N, C-alpha and C positions, 0 to 999 in steps of 0.2 A: 551696360552692354546693349540694351535695346535702343537707348538714346544714341549710341555710337552708330548702330546699324541704320537708324533713321537719318542721322546726319550724312552718312555715306550715300544713302539713296537720294537725298535731296527732295525738293518739292515734287518734281516730276515722278520720282519713284514712289513716293508716298501716295500721290494722286493715282498712280497706276495700281497700287495695291488696294486702295479704296475702291477703285473701279472694278477690280477683280472680285472683291468681297460683295459689291453691289450686284454684279452679274450672277454670282453664285446664289445669292439670296433671291434674286429675281427668278432664276431657273427653278429653284425648289419651291417658291411660293406661287408662281404663276404658270410657268411652262410645264413643269413635271405633272401637276394635277391634271392639266389638259391632255398630256400624253396618256395618262392612266385612263382618263375618260374615253379617249379615242380607242384605246385597247379594249375597254369594256364594251363600247358600241360595236366594235368589230366582232367580239365574241358573241354578242347578242345577234348580230346579223348572220353570223355563221350558224347559230342555233335555228334561227328562223328559216334559213336556206335549207337546213337539214329537215326541218318539219315540213317545209313546202315540198321537198322532193319525196318525203315519205307519203304525204297526203296525195301527191300526184299519182302515186302508184295505187292508192286506195280510192281514187275518184270513181264514181259510178260510170259504167261502161256504156249503157244504152242511153239514147236521148230521153226516153221516158224516166229512167232513173235520175238523169241529170236535172230534168224538169221538176221531179219530186223533191230533189235535194234543194233546188232553188226555192220552191214553195215552203220548204221547211225552215228557210232562213227568215221568212216574213213572220212578223208577230200576228197572232190570231186576232180576229175581230173584237173579241172581248177586252182587248188592251187599248181600245180607242181613248178611254178617259185619261190613261197615263200619257199617251202620245200627245193628246191635246194639251195636257198640263205642261208638257215640255215646250210646246209651241207658245203657250201663254207665258211661261217663264222667260223665254227668250225675248218676248215683247216687253215684259216687265223690267228686265235688265237694261233695256234701251229706253226706259221711261216712256213707253208707248202705252196708250190705253186702247185696247181693242174694243171697238163698238160691237153692237149686236151682229154676229156673223150668220152666215147661211151654211148649213151643213146638209149634205145629201149622200147617202150610201147607195152605191150602184153595184150590184152583184153581176159578175161576168159569168154568163151561162156556159161559155166555152172552157174557161180556165177555172182554177181554184182560187181566183183572186176576188177581193172586194175592193172597189175603188171608193174611197171616202173623200168626196169633194168638199173643200173648205173655202168659203169666200169670206175674207176679212176686210172690212173697211178700217183703215188706220189713218191717224192724223199725227204728224210729227215732222221733223226735219228730214231732208233727203238722206243724210248720213245715218240717222237713227233707223229709218226704214230699211236702208240697205244692210246695215249691221244686223238688224232683226232677222231679215230673210236669210242672210248667210249663216247666222247662228242656228236658226231653226232647221235649215237644211243639213247642217253639221250634226246637230244633236239627234235628229230623227232621220236616219239613213234611208228609210222607206218613204220619205216625203219628197215630192217633186214640185217645182214651181211651174204652173201652167201658164199664168199670165200675171202681169202687174201693170197697173195703169196709174199714172201720176197726174194730178191736176192742181194748179195754183190759181188763186183768185186774181192776183196781180203778179207781174214779173218780179217785183221787189219783195214779195212775201217769202219768208224763209220756211214757213210751214206749208207742207203739201198734204193734200188728201190723196191717199193711195188706196186702190182696190186690189187686193192680193188674192189670187186664186191659186190654191195649192191642192195637190191630190196625195192622199195617203194610200199606200198600197198595203193591204192586209190579206193574210191568208185565211182560207176557210178550211176548217178541218172536216174531212169527210169520214 
């Protein structure tokens, strides 16, 4: 009976049925999981939007309260070792050796901030230095890049000497 049905369909019919089976398998193995993933992402986005709207109604009202909330987001000065370890870890992942750096803490008398200036001489390829800076800025959100200076001995050199000046912004608890 099956053989008779296959003979009546012929090669084009059998090929069509095979193609239909392939499309169904492709839908359930590749397309459907992505649909489910998109649905989950939409649910997460909806939850985040709800949280944002709830937090918007709970935001501090006065500028002083807003400023104190901002200072509360910054890590305290006693976390400097952990933050520097993250910076050094970012350099290590790019196979960069950080030479002896210069560090200087500057307390701001007007605000509740401590600026921790970090000057790092680095030697490596340009992509390594660039990836290090991007990674450090991503991992330490209260870090900013103040300046970076590149120098090569010869135009054909792949290794650059870079002087990177960054500033860590830390909170002072009063």
